[in-house]
mmCIF file as gemmi writes it, N, C-alpha and C atoms, coordinates in Angstrom:
data_model
loop_
_atom_site.group_PDB
_atom_site.id
_atom_site.type_symbol
_atom_site.label_atom_id
_atom_site.label_alt_id
_atom_site.label_comp_id
_atom_site.label_asym_id
_atom_site.label_entity_id
_atom_site.label_seq_id
_atom_site.pdbx_PDB_ins_code
_atom_site.Cartn_x
_atom_site.Cartn_y
_atom_site.Cartn_z
_atom_site.occupancy
_atom_site.B_iso_or_equiv
_atom_site.pdbx_formal_charge
_atom_site.auth_seq_id
_atom_site.auth_asym_id
_atom_site.pdbx_PDB_model_num
ATOM 1 N N . MET Axp A 1 ? 94.733 143.592 168.025 1 0 ? 1 A 1
ATOM 2 C CA . MET Axp A 1 ? 94.377 144.667 168.425 1 0 ? 1 A 1
ATOM 3 C C . MET Axp A 1 ? 93.66 145.647 167.095 1 0 ? 1 A 1
ATOM 4 N N . GLN Axp A 2 ? 92.987 146.261 167.388 1 0 ? 2 A 1
ATOM 5 C CA . GLN Axp A 2 ? 91.922 147.249 166.272 1 0 ? 2 A 1
ATOM 6 C C . GLN Axp A 2 ? 92.21 148.38 166.717 1 0 ? 2 A 1
ATOM 7 N N . VAL Axp A 3 ? 92.406 149.405 165.785 1 0 ? 3 A 1
ATOM 8 C CA . VAL Axp A 3 ? 92.292 150.818 165.804 1 0 ? 3 A 1
ATOM 9 C C . VAL Axp A 3 ? 91.17 151.321 164.901 1 0 ? 3 A 1
ATOM 10 N N . THR Axp A 4 ? 90.556 152.194 165.586 1 0 ? 4 A 1
ATOM 11 C CA . THR Axp A 4 ? 89.495 153.327 164.977 1 0 ? 4 A 1
ATOM 12 C C . THR Axp A 4 ? 90.023 154.568 164.642 1 0 ? 4 A 1
ATOM 13 N N . PHE Axp A 5 ? 89.812 155.112 163.596 1 0 ? 5 A 1
ATOM 14 C CA . PHE Axp A 5 ? 90.163 156.632 163.401 1 0 ? 5 A 1
ATOM 15 C C . PHE Axp A 5 ? 88.762 157.116 162.995 1 0 ? 5 A 1
ATOM 16 N N . VAL Axp A 6 ? 88.733 158.163 163.003 1 0 ? 6 A 1
ATOM 17 C CA . VAL Axp A 6 ? 87.575 159.167 162.985 1 0 ? 6 A 1
ATOM 18 C C . VAL Axp A 6 ? 88.223 159.84 161.891 1 0 ? 6 A 1
ATOM 19 N N . TYR Axp A 7 ? 87.63 160.152 160.807 1 0 ? 7 A 1
ATOM 20 C CA . TYR Axp A 7 ? 88.069 161.268 159.696 1 0 ? 7 A 1
ATOM 21 C C . TYR Axp A 7 ? 87.47 162.795 160.167 1 0 ? 7 A 1
ATOM 22 N N . LEU Axp A 8 ? 88.617 163.766 160.085 1 0 ? 8 A 1
ATOM 23 C CA . LEU Axp A 8 ? 87.907 164.982 160.57 1 0 ? 8 A 1
ATOM 24 C C . LEU Axp A 8 ? 87.445 165.561 159.112 1 0 ? 8 A 1
ATOM 25 N N . SER Axp A 9 ? 86.264 166.123 159.142 1 0 ? 9 A 1
ATOM 26 C CA . SER Axp A 9 ? 85.677 166.319 157.745 1 0 ? 9 A 1
ATOM 27 C C . SER Axp A 9 ? 84.334 167.1 158.494 1 0 ? 9 A 1
ATOM 28 N N . ARG Axp A 10 ? 83.82 168.298 157.522 1 0 ? 10 A 1
ATOM 29 C CA . ARG Axp A 10 ? 82.862 168.94 158.318 1 0 ? 10 A 1
ATOM 30 C C . ARG Axp A 10 ? 81.576 168.027 157.748 1 0 ? 10 A 1
ATOM 31 N N . LEU Axp A 11 ? 80.686 167.703 158.532 1 0 ? 11 A 1
ATOM 32 C CA . LEU Axp A 11 ? 79.631 166.77 158.79 1 0 ? 11 A 1
ATOM 33 C C . LEU Axp A 11 ? 78.116 167.442 158.342 1 0 ? 11 A 1
ATOM 34 N N . PHE Axp A 12 ? 77.665 167.449 157.667 1 0 ? 12 A 1
ATOM 35 C CA . PHE Axp A 12 ? 76.727 168.416 157.139 1 0 ? 12 A 1
ATOM 36 C C . PHE Axp A 12 ? 75.032 167.827 158.129 1 0 ? 12 A 1
ATOM 37 N N . GLU Axp A 13 ? 75.215 166.545 158.64 1 0 ? 13 A 1
ATOM 38 C CA . GLU Axp A 13 ? 73.95 166.136 159.413 1 0 ? 13 A 1
ATOM 39 C C . GLU Axp A 13 ? 74.391 166.669 160.671 1 0 ? 13 A 1
ATOM 40 N N . TRP Axp A 14 ? 75.772 166.837 161.216 1 0 ? 14 A 1
ATOM 41 C CA . TRP Axp A 14 ? 75.952 167.175 162.473 1 0 ? 14 A 1
ATOM 42 C C . TRP Axp A 14 ? 75.655 168.809 162.972 1 0 ? 14 A 1
ATOM 43 N N . GLU Axp A 15 ? 76.134 169.589 161.513 1 0 ? 15 A 1
ATOM 44 C CA . GLU Axp A 15 ? 75.873 171.056 161.573 1 0 ? 15 A 1
ATOM 45 C C . GLU Axp A 15 ? 74.563 171.285 161.567 1 0 ? 15 A 1
ATOM 46 N N . ASN Axp A 16 ? 73.631 170.466 160.708 1 0 ? 16 A 1
ATOM 47 C CA . ASN Axp A 16 ? 72.296 171.091 161.136 1 0 ? 16 A 1
ATOM 48 C C . ASN Axp A 16 ? 71.525 170.634 161.909 1 0 ? 16 A 1
ATOM 49 N N . GLN Axp A 17 ? 71.997 170.11 163.033 1 0 ? 17 A 1
ATOM 50 C CA . GLN Axp A 17 ? 71.709 169.968 164.404 1 0 ? 17 A 1
ATOM 51 C C . GLN Axp A 17 ? 72.076 171.078 165.181 1 0 ? 17 A 1
ATOM 52 N N . LEU Axp A 18 ? 72.887 171.758 164.921 1 0 ? 18 A 1
ATOM 53 C CA . LEU Axp A 18 ? 73.476 172.858 165.879 1 0 ? 18 A 1
ATOM 54 C C . LEU Axp A 18 ? 72.571 173.91 165.905 1 0 ? 18 A 1
ATOM 55 N N . PRO Axp A 19 ? 72.404 174.846 167.353 1 0 ? 19 A 1
ATOM 56 C CA . PRO Axp A 19 ? 71.384 175.791 167.327 1 0 ? 19 A 1
ATOM 57 C C . PRO Axp A 19 ? 72.122 177.104 166.528 1 0 ? 19 A 1
ATOM 58 N N . PRO Axp A 20 ? 71.201 177.778 165.998 1 0 ? 20 A 1
ATOM 59 C CA . PRO Axp A 20 ? 71.617 178.923 165.112 1 0 ? 20 A 1
ATOM 60 C C . PRO Axp A 20 ? 72.519 179.701 165.703 1 0 ? 20 A 1
ATOM 61 N N . ASP Axp A 21 ? 73.039 179.838 166.849 1 0 ? 21 A 1
ATOM 62 C CA . ASP Axp A 21 ? 74.21 180.902 167.222 1 0 ? 21 A 1
ATOM 63 C C . ASP Axp A 21 ? 75.134 180.13 167.315 1 0 ? 21 A 1
ATOM 64 N N . MET Axp A 22 ? 75.308 178.699 167.421 1 0 ? 22 A 1
ATOM 65 C CA . MET Axp A 22 ? 76.524 177.794 167.102 1 0 ? 22 A 1
ATOM 66 C C . MET Axp A 22 ? 76.784 177.709 165.632 1 0 ? 22 A 1
ATOM 67 N N . LEU Axp A 23 ? 75.756 177.446 164.838 1 0 ? 23 A 1
ATOM 68 C CA . LEU Axp A 23 ? 75.866 177.344 163.49 1 0 ? 23 A 1
ATOM 69 C C . LEU Axp A 23 ? 76.894 178.19 162.91 1 0 ? 23 A 1
ATOM 70 N N . GLU Axp A 24 ? 76.679 179.577 163.34 1 0 ? 24 A 1
ATOM 71 C CA . GLU Axp A 24 ? 77.602 180.773 162.552 1 0 ? 24 A 1
ATOM 72 C C . GLU Axp A 24 ? 78.902 180.466 163.016 1 0 ? 24 A 1
ATOM 73 N N . LEU Axp A 25 ? 79.088 179.571 164.082 1 0 ? 25 A 1
ATOM 74 C CA . LEU Axp A 25 ? 80.331 179.694 165.012 1 0 ? 25 A 1
ATOM 75 C C . LEU Axp A 25 ? 81.293 178.538 163.821 1 0 ? 25 A 1
ATOM 76 N N . PHE Axp A 26 ? 80.693 177.579 163.182 1 0 ? 26 A 1
ATOM 77 C CA . PHE Axp A 26 ? 81.344 176.419 162.491 1 0 ? 26 A 1
ATOM 78 C C . PHE Axp A 26 ? 80.923 176.292 160.818 1 0 ? 26 A 1
ATOM 79 N N . VAL Axp A 27 ? 80.006 176.964 160.25 1 0 ? 27 A 1
ATOM 80 C CA . VAL Axp A 27 ? 79.821 177.114 159.126 1 0 ? 27 A 1
ATOM 81 C C . VAL Axp A 27 ? 79.612 178.28 158.485 1 0 ? 27 A 1
ATOM 82 N N . PRO Axp A 28 ? 80.407 178.188 157.435 1 0 ? 28 A 1
ATOM 83 C CA . PRO Axp A 28 ? 80.778 179.628 156.204 1 0 ? 28 A 1
ATOM 84 C C . PRO Axp A 28 ? 79.407 180.207 156.172 1 0 ? 28 A 1
ATOM 85 N N . ALA Axp A 29 ? 79.575 181.243 156.352 1 0 ? 29 A 1
ATOM 86 C CA . ALA Axp A 29 ? 77.993 182.335 155.957 1 0 ? 29 A 1
ATOM 87 C C . ALA Axp A 29 ? 77.6 182.186 154.542 1 0 ? 29 A 1
ATOM 88 N N . ASP Axp A 30 ? 78.488 181.991 153.649 1 0 ? 30 A 1
ATOM 89 C CA . ASP Axp A 30 ? 78.018 182.09 152.333 1 0 ? 30 A 1
ATOM 90 C C . ASP Axp A 30 ? 77.835 180.849 151.839 1 0 ? 30 A 1
ATOM 91 N N . PRO Axp A 31 ? 76.283 180.981 151.335 1 0 ? 31 A 1
ATOM 92 C CA . PRO Axp A 31 ? 75.781 179.481 151.178 1 0 ? 31 A 1
ATOM 93 C C . PRO Axp A 31 ? 76.731 178.221 150.173 1 0 ? 31 A 1
ATOM 94 N N . GLN Axp A 32 ? 77.07 179.28 149.294 1 0 ? 32 A 1
ATOM 95 C CA . GLN Axp A 32 ? 77.835 178.251 148.036 1 0 ? 32 A 1
ATOM 96 C C . GLN Axp A 32 ? 79.103 177.558 149.014 1 0 ? 32 A 1
ATOM 97 N N . GLU Axp A 33 ? 79.811 178.401 149.947 1 0 ? 33 A 1
ATOM 98 C CA . GLU Axp A 33 ? 80.603 177.685 150.592 1 0 ? 33 A 1
ATOM 99 C C . GLU Axp A 33 ? 80.561 176.735 151.642 1 0 ? 33 A 1
ATOM 100 N N . ALA Axp A 34 ? 79.064 176.819 152.477 1 0 ? 34 A 1
ATOM 101 C CA . ALA Axp A 34 ? 78.581 176.185 153.188 1 0 ? 34 A 1
ATOM 102 C C . ALA Axp A 34 ? 78.24 174.751 152.551 1 0 ? 34 A 1
ATOM 103 N N . ALA Axp A 35 ? 77.84 174.503 151.025 1 0 ? 35 A 1
ATOM 104 C CA . ALA Axp A 35 ? 77.402 173.881 150.651 1 0 ? 35 A 1
ATOM 105 C C . ALA Axp A 35 ? 78.827 172.521 150.147 1 0 ? 35 A 1
ATOM 106 N N . ASP Axp A 36 ? 79.878 173.145 150.39 1 0 ? 36 A 1
ATOM 107 C CA . ASP Axp A 36 ? 80.761 172.483 150.098 1 0 ? 36 A 1
ATOM 108 C C . ASP Axp A 36 ? 81.951 171.954 151.45 1 0 ? 36 A 1
ATOM 109 N N . PRO Axp A 37 ? 81.912 170.925 151.626 1 0 ? 37 A 1
ATOM 110 C CA . PRO Axp A 37 ? 82.538 170.377 152.827 1 0 ? 37 A 1
ATOM 111 C C . PRO Axp A 37 ? 83.966 170.441 152.971 1 0 ? 37 A 1
ATOM 112 N N . SER Axp A 38 ? 84.543 170.657 151.819 1 0 ? 38 A 1
ATOM 113 C CA . SER Axp A 38 ? 86.131 171.075 151.998 1 0 ? 38 A 1
ATOM 114 C C . SER Axp A 38 ? 86.351 172.626 152.29 1 0 ? 38 A 1
ATOM 115 N N . ILE Axp A 39 ? 84.944 173.59 152.421 1 0 ? 39 A 1
ATOM 116 C CA . ILE Axp A 39 ? 85.371 174.755 152.871 1 0 ? 39 A 1
ATOM 117 C C . ILE Axp A 39 ? 85.142 174.698 154.357 1 0 ? 39 A 1
ATOM 118 N N . THR Axp A 40 ? 86.173 175.484 155.034 1 0 ? 40 A 1
ATOM 119 C CA . THR Axp A 40 ? 85.99 175.44 156.377 1 0 ? 40 A 1
ATOM 120 C C . THR Axp A 40 ? 85.487 176.978 156.781 1 0 ? 40 A 1
ATOM 121 N N . ILE Axp A 41 ? 85.161 177.252 158.117 1 0 ? 41 A 1
ATOM 122 C CA . ILE Axp A 41 ? 85.145 178.789 158.571 1 0 ? 41 A 1
ATOM 123 C C . ILE Axp A 41 ? 86.273 179.17 158.396 1 0 ? 41 A 1
ATOM 124 N N . LYS Axp A 42 ? 86.383 180.47 158.231 1 0 ? 42 A 1
ATOM 125 C CA . LYS Axp A 42 ? 87.382 181.375 158.223 1 0 ? 42 A 1
ATOM 126 C C . LYS Axp A 42 ? 88.173 182.487 159.088 1 0 ? 42 A 1
ATOM 127 N N . SER Axp A 43 ? 87.121 182.33 160.171 1 0 ? 43 A 1
ATOM 128 C CA . SER Axp A 43 ? 87.333 183.29 161.231 1 0 ? 43 A 1
ATOM 129 C C . SER Axp A 43 ? 86.56 183.045 162.779 1 0 ? 43 A 1
ATOM 130 N N . GLY Axp A 44 ? 87.31 183.54 163.533 1 0 ? 44 A 1
ATOM 131 C CA . GLY Axp A 44 ? 86.514 183.181 164.742 1 0 ? 44 A 1
ATOM 132 C C . GLY Axp A 44 ? 87.278 182.077 165.688 1 0 ? 44 A 1
ATOM 133 N N . PRO Axp A 45 ? 86.673 181.715 166.8 1 0 ? 45 A 1
ATOM 134 C CA . PRO Axp A 45 ? 87.466 180.71 167.476 1 0 ? 45 A 1
ATOM 135 C C . PRO Axp A 45 ? 87.439 179.44 167.077 1 0 ? 45 A 1
ATOM 136 N N . PHE Axp A 46 ? 86.556 178.952 166.152 1 0 ? 46 A 1
ATOM 137 C CA . PHE Axp A 46 ? 86.872 177.449 165.241 1 0 ? 46 A 1
ATOM 138 C C . PHE Axp A 46 ? 87.475 177.791 163.995 1 0 ? 46 A 1
ATOM 139 N N . LEU Axp A 47 ? 88.184 178.673 163.924 1 0 ? 47 A 1
ATOM 140 C CA . LEU Axp A 47 ? 88.828 178.765 162.476 1 0 ? 47 A 1
ATOM 141 C C . LEU Axp A 47 ? 89.382 177.533 161.85 1 0 ? 47 A 1
ATOM 142 N N . GLN Axp A 48 ? 88.562 177.005 160.782 1 0 ? 48 A 1
ATOM 143 C CA . GLN Axp A 48 ? 89.284 175.95 160.07 1 0 ? 48 A 1
ATOM 144 C C . GLN Axp A 48 ? 88.51 174.719 160.362 1 0 ? 48 A 1
ATOM 145 N N . PHE Axp A 49 ? 87.49 174.662 161.85 1 0 ? 49 A 1
ATOM 146 C CA . PHE Axp A 49 ? 86.901 173.83 162.304 1 0 ? 49 A 1
ATOM 147 C C . PHE Axp A 49 ? 86.252 172.422 161.261 1 0 ? 49 A 1
ATOM 148 N N . PRO Axp A 50 ? 86.499 171.13 161.017 1 0 ? 50 A 1
ATOM 149 C CA . PRO Axp A 50 ? 87.559 170.486 162.136 1 0 ? 50 A 1
ATOM 150 C C . PRO Axp A 50 ? 88.712 170.263 161.687 1 0 ? 50 A 1
ATOM 151 N N . ASN Axp A 51 ? 89.35 170.777 160.814 1 0 ? 51 A 1
ATOM 152 C CA . ASN Axp A 51 ? 90.592 170.487 160.222 1 0 ? 51 A 1
ATOM 153 C C . ASN Axp A 51 ? 91.778 171.436 160.719 1 0 ? 51 A 1
ATOM 154 N N . TYR Axp A 52 ? 92.357 171.26 161.66 1 0 ? 52 A 1
ATOM 155 C CA . TYR Axp A 52 ? 93.353 171.675 162.872 1 0 ? 52 A 1
ATOM 156 C C . TYR Axp A 52 ? 93.879 170.622 163.298 1 0 ? 52 A 1
ATOM 157 N N . PRO Axp A 53 ? 95.511 170.619 163.601 1 0 ? 53 A 1
ATOM 158 C CA . PRO Axp A 53 ? 96.398 169.637 164.137 1 0 ? 53 A 1
ATOM 159 C C . PRO Axp A 53 ? 95.502 169.232 165.539 1 0 ? 53 A 1
ATOM 160 N N . THR Axp A 54 ? 95.294 168.017 165.944 1 0 ? 54 A 1
ATOM 161 C CA . THR Axp A 54 ? 94.672 167.707 167.436 1 0 ? 54 A 1
ATOM 162 C C . THR Axp A 54 ? 95.463 167.805 168.336 1 0 ? 54 A 1
ATOM 163 N N . ILE Axp A 55 ? 96.938 168.06 168.098 1 0 ? 55 A 1
ATOM 164 C CA . ILE Axp A 55 ? 97.607 168.078 169.359 1 0 ? 55 A 1
ATOM 165 C C . ILE Axp A 55 ? 97.389 169.47 169.885 1 0 ? 55 A 1
ATOM 166 N N . SER Axp A 56 ? 96.874 170.455 168.91 1 0 ? 56 A 1
ATOM 167 C CA . SER Axp A 56 ? 96.576 171.684 169.588 1 0 ? 56 A 1
ATOM 168 C C . SER Axp A 56 ? 95.511 171.968 170.244 1 0 ? 56 A 1
ATOM 169 N N . CYS Axp A 57 ? 94.635 171.206 170.503 1 0 ? 57 A 1
ATOM 170 C CA . CYS Axp A 57 ? 93.378 171.036 170.926 1 0 ? 57 A 1
ATOM 171 C C . CYS Axp A 57 ? 93.666 170.959 172.443 1 0 ? 57 A 1
ATOM 172 N N . GLY Axp A 58 ? 94.652 170.677 172.771 1 0 ? 58 A 1
ATOM 173 C CA . GLY Axp A 58 ? 94.724 170.763 174.532 1 0 ? 58 A 1
ATOM 174 C C . GLY Axp A 58 ? 95.196 172.194 174.901 1 0 ? 58 A 1
ATOM 175 N N . GLU Axp A 59 ? 95.38 172.99 173.999 1 0 ? 59 A 1
ATOM 176 C CA . GLU Axp A 59 ? 95.548 174.186 174.294 1 0 ? 59 A 1
ATOM 177 C C . GLU Axp A 59 ? 94.17 174.974 174.409 1 0 ? 59 A 1
ATOM 178 N N . ASN Axp A 60 ? 93.305 174.418 173.9 1 0 ? 60 A 1
ATOM 179 C CA . ASN Axp A 60 ? 91.871 175.193 173.516 1 0 ? 60 A 1
ATOM 180 C C . ASN Axp A 60 ? 90.697 174.356 173.961 1 0 ? 60 A 1
ATOM 181 N N . TYR Axp A 61 ? 90.017 174.271 174.968 1 0 ? 61 A 1
ATOM 182 C CA . TYR Axp A 61 ? 89.46 173.574 175.664 1 0 ? 61 A 1
ATOM 183 C C . TYR Axp A 61 ? 87.956 173.785 174.363 1 0 ? 61 A 1
ATOM 184 N N . GLU Axp A 62 ? 87.338 174.545 174.13 1 0 ? 62 A 1
ATOM 185 C CA . GLU Axp A 62 ? 86.483 174.675 173.278 1 0 ? 62 A 1
ATOM 186 C C . GLU Axp A 62 ? 86.378 174.143 172.039 1 0 ? 62 A 1
ATOM 187 N N . ARG Axp A 63 ? 87.578 174.281 171.3 1 0 ? 63 A 1
ATOM 188 C CA . ARG Axp A 63 ? 87.716 173.641 170.153 1 0 ? 63 A 1
ATOM 189 C C . ARG Axp A 63 ? 87.999 172.237 170.151 1 0 ? 63 A 1
ATOM 190 N N . GLY Axp A 64 ? 88.757 171.371 171.329 1 0 ? 64 A 1
ATOM 191 C CA . GLY Axp A 64 ? 88.798 170.19 171.818 1 0 ? 64 A 1
ATOM 192 C C . GLY Axp A 64 ? 87.896 169.414 172.112 1 0 ? 64 A 1
ATOM 193 N N . ASN Axp A 65 ? 86.626 170.318 172.804 1 0 ? 65 A 1
ATOM 194 C CA . ASN Axp A 65 ? 85.222 169.746 173.013 1 0 ? 65 A 1
ATOM 195 C C . ASN Axp A 65 ? 84.43 169.444 171.769 1 0 ? 65 A 1
ATOM 196 N N . ALA Axp A 66 ? 84.619 170.633 170.993 1 0 ? 66 A 1
ATOM 197 C CA . ALA Axp A 66 ? 83.694 170.775 169.98 1 0 ? 66 A 1
ATOM 198 C C . ALA Axp A 66 ? 83.97 169.482 168.877 1 0 ? 66 A 1
ATOM 199 N N . LEU Axp A 67 ? 85.408 168.889 168.874 1 0 ? 67 A 1
ATOM 200 C CA . LEU Axp A 67 ? 85.937 167.998 167.931 1 0 ? 67 A 1
ATOM 201 C C . LEU Axp A 67 ? 85.32 166.374 168.728 1 0 ? 67 A 1
ATOM 202 N N . ALA Axp A 68 ? 85.892 166.292 170.033 1 0 ? 68 A 1
ATOM 203 C CA . ALA Axp A 68 ? 85.142 165.123 170.588 1 0 ? 68 A 1
ATOM 204 C C . ALA Axp A 68 ? 83.507 165.285 170.636 1 0 ? 68 A 1
ATOM 205 N N . ASN Axp A 69 ? 82.647 166.232 170.334 1 0 ? 69 A 1
ATOM 206 C CA . ASN Axp A 69 ? 81.352 166.121 170.177 1 0 ? 69 A 1
ATOM 207 C C . ASN Axp A 69 ? 80.795 165.604 168.88 1 0 ? 69 A 1
ATOM 208 N N . MET Axp A 70 ? 81.742 166.051 167.783 1 0 ? 70 A 1
ATOM 209 C CA . MET Axp A 70 ? 81.286 165.879 166.634 1 0 ? 70 A 1
ATOM 210 C C . MET Axp A 70 ? 82.164 164.171 166.356 1 0 ? 70 A 1
ATOM 211 N N . ALA Axp A 71 ? 83.072 164.019 166.799 1 0 ? 71 A 1
ATOM 212 C CA . ALA Axp A 71 ? 83.382 162.302 166.535 1 0 ? 71 A 1
ATOM 213 C C . ALA Axp A 71 ? 82.48 161.404 167.346 1 0 ? 71 A 1
ATOM 214 N N . GLY Axp A 72 ? 81.951 162.025 168.692 1 0 ? 72 A 1
ATOM 215 C CA . GLY Axp A 72 ? 81.053 160.809 169.363 1 0 ? 72 A 1
ATOM 216 C C . GLY Axp A 72 ? 80.041 160.987 168.623 1 0 ? 72 A 1
ATOM 217 N N . TRP Axp A 73 ? 79.363 161.902 167.975 1 0 ? 73 A 1
ATOM 218 C CA . TRP Axp A 73 ? 77.969 162.146 167.094 1 0 ? 73 A 1
ATOM 219 C C . TRP Axp A 73 ? 78.258 161.069 166.353 1 0 ? 73 A 1
ATOM 220 N N . THR Axp A 74 ? 79.459 161.056 165.523 1 0 ? 74 A 1
ATOM 221 C CA . THR Axp A 74 ? 79.738 160.325 164.418 1 0 ? 74 A 1
ATOM 222 C C . THR Axp A 74 ? 79.073 158.86 164.681 1 0 ? 74 A 1
ATOM 223 N N . ILE Axp A 75 ? 80.17 158.426 165.716 1 0 ? 75 A 1
ATOM 224 C CA . ILE Axp A 75 ? 80.284 156.899 166.163 1 0 ? 75 A 1
ATOM 225 C C . ILE Axp A 75 ? 78.781 156.548 167.002 1 0 ? 75 A 1
ATOM 226 N N . ARG Axp A 76 ? 78.317 157.432 167.654 1 0 ? 76 A 1
ATOM 227 C CA . ARG Axp A 76 ? 76.652 157.267 168.069 1 0 ? 76 A 1
ATOM 228 C C . ARG Axp A 76 ? 75.788 157.163 166.723 1 0 ? 76 A 1
ATOM 229 N N . ASN Axp A 77 ? 76.057 157.861 165.54 1 0 ? 77 A 1
ATOM 230 C CA . ASN Axp A 77 ? 74.739 157.563 164.606 1 0 ? 77 A 1
ATOM 231 C C . ASN Axp A 77 ? 75.354 156.902 163.542 1 0 ? 77 A 1
ATOM 232 N N . ASN Axp A 78 ? 76.361 155.994 163.779 1 0 ? 78 A 1
ATOM 233 C CA . ASN Axp A 78 ? 76.718 154.877 162.938 1 0 ? 78 A 1
ATOM 234 C C . ASN Axp A 78 ? 77.035 153.691 163.551 1 0 ? 78 A 1
ATOM 235 N N . ALA Axp A 79 ? 76.475 153.627 164.904 1 0 ? 79 A 1
ATOM 236 C CA . ALA Axp A 79 ? 76.693 152.559 165.913 1 0 ? 79 A 1
ATOM 237 C C . ALA Axp A 79 ? 76.617 151.222 165.597 1 0 ? 79 A 1
ATOM 238 N N . GLU Axp A 80 ? 75.523 150.776 164.436 1 0 ? 80 A 1
ATOM 239 C CA . GLU Axp A 80 ? 75.572 149.807 164.02 1 0 ? 80 A 1
ATOM 240 C C . GLU Axp A 80 ? 76.553 149.031 162.995 1 0 ? 80 A 1
ATOM 241 N N . LEU Axp A 81 ? 77.332 150.187 162.215 1 0 ? 81 A 1
ATOM 242 C CA . LEU Axp A 81 ? 78.301 150.209 161.285 1 0 ? 81 A 1
ATOM 243 C C . LEU Axp A 81 ? 79.814 149.555 162.399 1 0 ? 81 A 1
ATOM 244 N N . PHE Axp A 82 ? 79.748 150.253 163.536 1 0 ? 82 A 1
ATOM 245 C CA . PHE Axp A 82 ? 80.902 150.119 164.392 1 0 ? 82 A 1
ATOM 246 C C . PHE Axp A 82 ? 80.931 148.688 164.807 1 0 ? 82 A 1
ATOM 247 N N . GLU Axp A 83 ? 79.459 148.405 165.604 1 0 ? 83 A 1
ATOM 248 C CA . GLU Axp A 83 ? 79.487 147.247 166.094 1 0 ? 83 A 1
ATOM 249 C C . GLU Axp A 83 ? 79.591 145.974 165.083 1 0 ? 83 A 1
ATOM 250 N N . SER Axp A 84 ? 79.214 145.926 163.917 1 0 ? 84 A 1
ATOM 251 C CA . SER Axp A 84 ? 79.696 144.913 163.086 1 0 ? 84 A 1
ATOM 252 C C . SER Axp A 84 ? 81.029 144.547 162.875 1 0 ? 84 A 1
ATOM 253 N N . ILE Axp A 85 ? 81.633 145.909 163.012 1 0 ? 85 A 1
ATOM 254 C CA . ILE Axp A 85 ? 82.909 145.548 162.533 1 0 ? 85 A 1
ATOM 255 C C . ILE Axp A 85 ? 83.58 144.8 163.848 1 0 ? 85 A 1
ATOM 256 N N . PHE Axp A 86 ? 83.583 145.342 165.238 1 0 ? 86 A 1
ATOM 257 C CA . PHE Axp A 86 ? 83.75 144.864 166.066 1 0 ? 86 A 1
ATOM 258 C C . PHE Axp A 86 ? 83.407 143.748 166.86 1 0 ? 86 A 1
ATOM 259 N N . SER Axp A 87 ? 82.546 143.059 166.237 1 0 ? 87 A 1
ATOM 260 C CA . SER Axp A 87 ? 81.61 142.227 167.014 1 0 ? 87 A 1
ATOM 261 C C . SER Axp A 87 ? 82.371 140.948 166.355 1 0 ? 87 A 1
């Protein structure tokens, strides 16, 4: 049996593909904070995204969908790596 974990952290490449109205929901406004992947958004509906307990995602569809989108993006954009591991 194999198990795959997707580490939850800000992903600059994923963030850079967001439209401007979504970018402000996921990325700190301060450029210095935005450049540090350990600093998350401090207010709004995606507070601390993606660093929140995944057990609480069931209570908020938007947060759960955003997390699923980011994790799926990670897997799609690293498909060769995943294929080499699981082949």
